[in-house]
ZALUMDO-141419 format. One record per residue: residue in three letters; chain; x, y, z of N, C-alpha, C in turn. Coordinates in pm, 1 decimal. Atoms other than C-alpha are relative to their C-alpha. Example, Ala and Ser with C-alpha at 12.3 -4.5 7.8 and 13.67 -1.06 7.14 Angstrom:
// ZALUMDO-141419
+--------+--------+----------+----------+----------+----------+----------+----------+----------+----------+----------+
| residu | chaine |      nc1 |      nc2 |      nc3 |     cac1 |     cac2 |     cac3 |      cc1 |      cc2 |      cc3 |
+--------+--------+----------+----------+----------+----------+----------+----------+----------+----------+----------+
|    ALA |      A |     89.0 |   -119.0 |      0.0 |   1230.0 |   -450.0 |    780.0 |     90.0 |    120.0 |      0.0 |
|    SER |      A |    -82.0 |   -119.0 |     -6.0 |   1367.0 |   -106.0 |    714.0 |    -77.0 |    109.0 |     73.0 |
+--------+--------+----------+----------+----------+----------+----------+----------+----------+----------+----------+
***
This chain:
// ZALUMDO-141419
+--------+--------+----------+----------+----------+----------+----------+----------+----------+----------+----------+
| residu | chaine |      nc1 |      nc2 |      nc3 |     cac1 |     cac2 |     cac3 |      cc1 |      cc2 |      cc3 |
+--------+--------+----------+----------+----------+----------+----------+----------+----------+----------+----------+
|    UNK |      A |   -107.6 |    -17.3 |    -95.3 |   -170.7 |   1244.0 |    345.9 |    124.7 |    -66.3 |    -56.7 |
|    UNK |      A |   -127.5 |     55.8 |     45.0 |    190.4 |   1193.4 |    249.8 |     79.5 |    -46.3 |    122.9 |
|    UNK |      A |    -75.1 |     60.7 |   -109.3 |    453.0 |   1012.9 |    455.8 |     50.3 |    102.7 |    100.7 |
|    UNK |      A |    -50.9 |   -102.0 |    -92.8 |    602.7 |   1330.2 |    603.3 |   -111.3 |     53.8 |     89.9 |
|    UNK |      A |    113.9 |    -43.7 |    -81.3 |    255.8 |   1439.7 |    721.0 |    -36.8 |   -106.1 |    103.3 |
|    UNK |      A |     25.8 |    109.7 |    -92.9 |    201.3 |   1097.7 |    878.6 |    100.2 |      2.7 |    114.6 |
|    UNK |      A |   -105.5 |     -6.7 |   -101.6 |    534.2 |   1122.9 |   1061.5 |    -26.2 |    117.3 |     94.3 |
|    UNK |      A |     25.1 |   -118.5 |    -81.9 |    449.7 |   1474.4 |   1182.6 |   -121.5 |    -19.8 |     90.7 |
|    UNK |      A |    119.7 |     25.5 |    -80.0 |    101.8 |   1368.9 |   1302.2 |     29.6 |    -93.0 |    116.5 |
|    UNK |      A |    -36.1 |     94.0 |   -106.7 |    241.4 |   1074.8 |   1498.6 |     89.3 |     68.2 |    102.2 |
|    UNK |      A |    -89.6 |    -71.7 |    -90.6 |    515.3 |   1295.4 |   1645.4 |    -77.7 |     98.6 |     86.7 |
|    UNK |      A |     81.2 |    -95.6 |    -76.3 |    257.5 |   1556.2 |   1751.2 |    -82.8 |    -70.5 |    107.0 |
|    UNK |      A |     80.2 |     76.6 |    -96.8 |     46.5 |   1289.2 |   1925.0 |     85.5 |    -66.3 |    107.1 |
|    UNK |      A |    -92.3 |     64.0 |    -93.8 |    353.3 |   1148.6 |   2101.0 |    118.8 |     92.3 |     25.7 |
|    UNK |      A |   -106.1 |    -98.7 |    -19.7 |    557.3 |   1446.0 |   2224.4 |    123.4 |    -55.5 |     71.9 |
|    UNK |      A |   -114.6 |     59.9 |    -68.5 |    783.2 |   1214.3 |   2428.0 |     96.8 |    -67.9 |    -97.4 |
|    UNK |      A |    -86.4 |     61.7 |    101.4 |    927.3 |   1072.8 |   2101.7 |     64.5 |    107.7 |    -87.2 |
|    UNK |      A |    -68.3 |    -90.3 |     91.8 |   1184.4 |   1247.8 |   1886.4 |    -53.0 |    -21.4 |   -141.5 |
|    UNK |      A |     48.5 |      7.1 |    138.1 |   1080.9 |   1325.8 |   1528.0 |     79.1 |   -103.7 |    -79.5 |
|    UNK |      A |    -81.9 |     95.6 |     75.6 |   1373.9 |   1122.5 |   1389.0 |    -33.7 |   -144.8 |     38.8 |
|    UNK |      A |     39.0 |    134.4 |    -42.3 |   1263.5 |    820.3 |   1597.8 |   -132.0 |    -40.9 |    -63.4 |
|    UNK |      A |    129.0 |     27.5 |     63.9 |    907.7 |    844.7 |   1465.7 |     21.5 |    -30.4 |   -148.1 |
|    UNK |      A |    -29.5 |     21.9 |    141.7 |   1044.8 |    870.7 |   1110.9 |     62.2 |   -138.2 |    -22.0 |
|    UNK |      A |    -61.4 |    133.0 |      9.8 |   1259.7 |    559.7 |   1167.9 |   -103.6 |   -110.7 |     18.8 |
|    UNK |      A |    104.7 |     98.9 |    -24.6 |    957.7 |    369.5 |   1302.8 |    -89.6 |    -14.8 |   -122.3 |
|    UNK |      A |     87.4 |      2.4 |    118.7 |    736.4 |    464.3 |   1006.7 |     72.9 |    -66.2 |   -117.7 |
|    UNK |      A |    -77.5 |     60.6 |    108.7 |   1013.4 |    374.3 |    760.0 |     16.6 |   -150.2 |     21.3 |
|    UNK |      A |    -15.8 |    142.6 |    -30.5 |   1067.1 |     39.3 |    935.8 |   -128.9 |    -76.8 |    -29.9 |
|    UNK |      A |    129.0 |     65.0 |     27.1 |    695.0 |    -44.8 |    913.3 |    -20.8 |    -15.4 |   -150.1 |
|    UNK |      A |     17.1 |      6.8 |    145.6 |    679.0 |     41.2 |    542.5 |     97.9 |    -98.3 |    -63.4 |
|    UNK |      A |   -101.5 |     91.5 |     52.1 |    999.7 |   -152.3 |    477.8 |    -40.5 |   -145.6 |     24.1 |
|    UNK |      A |     44.1 |    136.2 |    -31.7 |    862.9 |   -463.1 |    652.4 |   -117.2 |    -42.2 |    -87.9 |
|    UNK |      A |    113.7 |     30.8 |     88.2 |    537.8 |   -445.2 |    453.9 |     51.5 |    -25.9 |   -141.4 |
|    UNK |      A |    -56.0 |     16.9 |    135.0 |    735.1 |   -403.5 |    128.7 |     75.3 |   -131.8 |    -13.0 |
|    UNK |      A |    -76.0 |    125.0 |      3.4 |    968.8 |   -693.2 |    213.5 |    -92.4 |   -121.5 |     -0.6 |
|    UNK |      A |     94.2 |    112.1 |     -6.0 |    677.5 |   -921.5 |    301.0 |    -70.0 |    -18.9 |   -135.1 |
|    UNK |      A |     66.2 |      9.5 |    130.4 |    499.7 |   -841.4 |    -26.9 |     97.3 |    -49.9 |   -106.1 |
|    UNK |      A |   -100.9 |     44.0 |     96.5 |    822.5 |   -889.5 |   -223.7 |     26.5 |   -149.8 |     13.3 |
|    UNK |      A |    -16.6 |    144.0 |    -22.9 |    849.2 |  -1237.0 |    -65.8 |   -125.3 |    -78.6 |    -33.9 |
|    UNK |      A |    123.5 |     67.2 |     38.3 |    494.1 |  -1313.8 |   -181.6 |    -95.4 |    -22.8 |    115.6 |
|    UNK |      A |     86.7 |     16.7 |   -116.8 |    338.9 |  -1291.0 |    165.2 |   -110.6 |    103.5 |      1.7 |
|    UNK |      A |    113.7 |    -88.9 |    -19.1 |     16.4 |  -1123.1 |    268.8 |     21.0 |     74.4 |    131.1 |
|    UNK |      A |    -12.4 |    -79.7 |   -121.9 |     13.7 |   -840.3 |    526.0 |   -138.9 |     48.2 |     38.3 |
|    UNK |      A |    133.1 |    -38.6 |    -45.5 |   -303.1 |   -790.6 |    729.1 |     11.2 |     90.8 |    121.5 |
|    UNK |      A |      9.5 |    -92.7 |   -112.2 |   -368.2 |   -492.7 |    955.4 |   -147.0 |      1.2 |     41.2 |
|    UNK |      A |    139.0 |     18.0 |    -42.4 |   -685.2 |   -579.7 |   1146.5 |    -73.3 |    132.4 |     10.4 |
|    UNK |      A |     82.3 |   -119.6 |     -2.5 |   -960.9 |   -324.1 |   1103.2 |     33.4 |     99.4 |   -109.7 |
|    UNK |      A |    -41.9 |    -92.7 |    105.5 |   -767.0 |   -145.1 |    829.1 |     -9.8 |    -65.8 |   -136.4 |
|    UNK |      A |      4.9 |     68.7 |    127.9 |   -712.3 |   -393.1 |    548.0 |    115.0 |    -96.8 |    -16.5 |
|    UNK |      A |   -103.2 |     99.6 |     28.7 |   -486.4 |   -647.1 |    384.9 |     68.4 |     33.2 |   -131.9 |
|    UNK |      A |    -81.3 |    -18.2 |    120.0 |   -204.9 |   -604.3 |    136.1 |     40.0 |   -137.4 |    -51.1 |
|    UNK |      A |    -45.4 |    125.3 |     60.0 |   -123.4 |   -885.5 |   -106.4 |     52.3 |     32.2 |   -139.6 |
|    UNK |      A |    -44.0 |    -18.5 |    138.1 |     24.4 |   -935.7 |   -451.5 |    -83.0 |    -90.9 |    -89.7 |
|    UNK |      A |     77.0 |     77.0 |     97.7 |   -167.6 |  -1052.4 |   -756.1 |     79.5 |     -8.2 |   -129.4 |
|    UNK |      A |    -68.4 |     22.5 |    126.0 |    -40.5 |  -1192.5 |  -1080.9 |    -85.3 |     49.2 |   -115.8 |
|    UNK |      A |     65.5 |    -39.3 |    125.2 |   -129.2 |  -1028.5 |  -1409.8 |     71.8 |    -76.2 |   -110.5 |
|    UNK |      A |    -65.8 |     81.6 |    102.7 |    -57.7 |  -1282.3 |  -1685.4 |     37.3 |     81.1 |   -124.2 |
|    UNK |      A |    -40.5 |    -63.6 |    125.6 |    112.1 |  -1193.4 |  -2012.6 |   -121.7 |      8.7 |    -92.7 |
|    UNK |      A |    112.8 |    -18.9 |     91.8 |   -123.9 |  -1062.4 |  -2280.2 |     45.8 |     82.5 |   -118.9 |
|    UNK |      A |    -26.4 |    -85.7 |    115.2 |   -138.8 |   -884.2 |  -2611.1 |    -80.7 |    127.5 |     20.5 |
|    UNK |      A |     65.7 |   -128.3 |    -16.2 |   -215.3 |   -514.9 |  -2569.2 |      8.7 |     80.4 |   -127.9 |
|    UNK |      A |     -4.5 |    -86.8 |    117.3 |   -248.3 |   -224.9 |  -2808.7 |     63.8 |    132.8 |     37.2 |
|    UNK |      A |    -56.7 |   -132.9 |    -15.5 |    -42.2 |     90.2 |  -2845.2 |   -111.4 |     98.7 |    -33.8 |
|    UNK |      A |    113.3 |    -89.1 |     26.5 |   -307.2 |    363.9 |  -2812.5 |     26.2 |    102.9 |   -110.8 |
|    UNK |      A |    -30.3 |    -97.8 |    105.0 |   -124.8 |    599.2 |  -3051.7 |     -8.2 |    -60.7 |   -139.0 |
|    UNK |      A |    -10.8 |     59.7 |    133.5 |    -63.8 |    359.1 |  -3339.0 |    -99.6 |   -112.1 |    -23.8 |
|    UNK |      A |     90.8 |    112.8 |     14.8 |   -311.5 |     79.1 |  -3271.4 |     74.4 |   -130.6 |    -20.6 |
|    UNK |      A |    -83.6 |    117.4 |     21.7 |    -21.1 |   -163.7 |  -3311.9 |     -8.2 |    -95.8 |    119.9 |
|    UNK |      A |      0.5 |    100.7 |   -106.2 |    -29.5 |   -490.0 |  -3111.8 |    134.8 |     -1.1 |     70.7 |
|    UNK |      A |   -120.8 |     -0.7 |    -81.6 |    221.6 |   -503.7 |  -2827.3 |    -10.6 |   -113.1 |    101.4 |
|    UNK |      A |     -4.2 |    104.5 |   -101.9 |    325.2 |   -796.2 |  -2607.5 |     22.0 |     64.1 |    136.4 |
|    UNK |      A |    -14.6 |    -50.0 |   -136.5 |    273.8 |   -711.6 |  -2239.5 |     42.4 |   -118.5 |     85.8 |
|    UNK |      A |    -54.6 |    109.8 |    -79.5 |    482.5 |   -924.9 |  -2004.4 |    -83.1 |    -25.2 |    125.4 |
|    UNK |      A |     61.4 |     34.2 |   -127.5 |    352.6 |  -1104.4 |  -1696.9 |     59.0 |     89.4 |    107.9 |
|    UNK |      A |    -51.9 |    -80.6 |   -109.6 |    380.3 |   -896.4 |  -1381.7 |    -80.1 |    -25.9 |    127.1 |
|    UNK |      A |     62.4 |      9.5 |   -131.4 |    302.4 |   -898.6 |  -1011.9 |    -29.6 |    141.8 |     46.1 |
|    UNK |      A |     39.9 |   -134.1 |    -42.8 |    111.2 |   -600.8 |   -874.6 |    -53.5 |     -4.0 |    142.9 |
|    UNK |      A |     54.4 |     -4.5 |   -135.7 |     26.2 |   -492.6 |   -519.8 |   -151.8 |     16.7 |     -4.5 |
|    UNK |      A |    145.4 |     -6.4 |     -9.2 |   -337.0 |   -525.4 |   -415.3 |    -36.8 |     28.8 |    144.3 |
|    UNK |      A |     45.1 |    -33.3 |   -134.9 |   -516.2 |   -374.6 |   -114.4 |   -148.9 |    -24.2 |     10.1 |
|    UNK |      A |    141.5 |     24.0 |    -25.6 |   -846.7 |   -496.0 |     24.6 |    -32.1 |     61.4 |    135.6 |
|    UNK |      A |     34.1 |    -67.4 |   -124.7 |  -1011.8 |   -277.2 |    288.0 |    -59.9 |    -96.5 |    100.3 |
|    UNK |      A |     58.4 |     77.2 |   -107.8 |  -1104.9 |   -422.9 |    623.5 |   -142.6 |     46.6 |     26.6 |
|    UNK |      A |    140.1 |    -29.9 |    -26.8 |  -1462.3 |   -428.3 |    747.4 |    -16.3 |    131.2 |     77.5 |
|    UNK |      A |      8.2 |   -120.7 |    -82.4 |  -1404.1 |   -156.3 |   1008.6 |     21.1 |    126.1 |    -82.6 |
|    UNK |      A |    -29.0 |   -115.8 |     83.7 |  -1251.6 |     85.8 |    757.5 |   -112.7 |     22.8 |   -100.4 |
|    UNK |      A |    107.7 |    -10.9 |     98.3 |  -1519.7 |     13.4 |    497.6 |   -125.4 |     60.0 |     64.0 |
|    UNK |      A |    117.7 |    -53.4 |    -68.7 |  -1796.1 |     81.5 |    752.0 |     19.4 |    147.2 |     35.9 |
|    UNK |      A |    -28.0 |   -137.9 |    -36.9 |  -1626.2 |    402.2 |    865.4 |     -9.8 |     92.9 |   -120.0 |
|    UNK |      A |      7.2 |    -80.6 |    121.5 |  -1602.1 |    527.4 |    506.4 |   -142.9 |     18.7 |    -48.8 |
|    UNK |      A |    136.6 |     -2.5 |     50.5 |  -1970.3 |    455.0 |    442.9 |   -102.3 |     43.1 |    104.5 |
|    UNK |      A |     94.6 |    -52.6 |    -99.3 |  -2122.2 |    624.9 |    746.6 |    -93.2 |    100.3 |    -67.7 |
|    UNK |      A |     95.4 |    -97.4 |     54.1 |  -2434.9 |    821.2 |    667.7 |     35.6 |    137.0 |     54.2 |
|    UNK |      A |    -39.4 |   -135.5 |    -42.2 |  -2353.1 |   1192.3 |    676.0 |   -115.6 |     94.0 |     -9.4 |
+--------+--------+----------+----------+----------+----------+----------+----------+----------+----------+----------+
***
């Protein structure tokens, strides 16, 4: 599902809301999650999961084409850990 599909689904379930209002709400939620992660905070959505950032230290990598050693800089990457409820829902016996 892409963001526009999410907005449309929420709008369909809430006919009393305008599509542009739903879009603004979804954008505001994503913006708040992004801002919190950029500040180094953790975002937890109970039953769904938790977003956090992890550090990947600098290392020496290899260029796959040439085999040449390349310095890879330290970086921070987003990390998502599923919540118990979501994990159980994904692993239901079918």
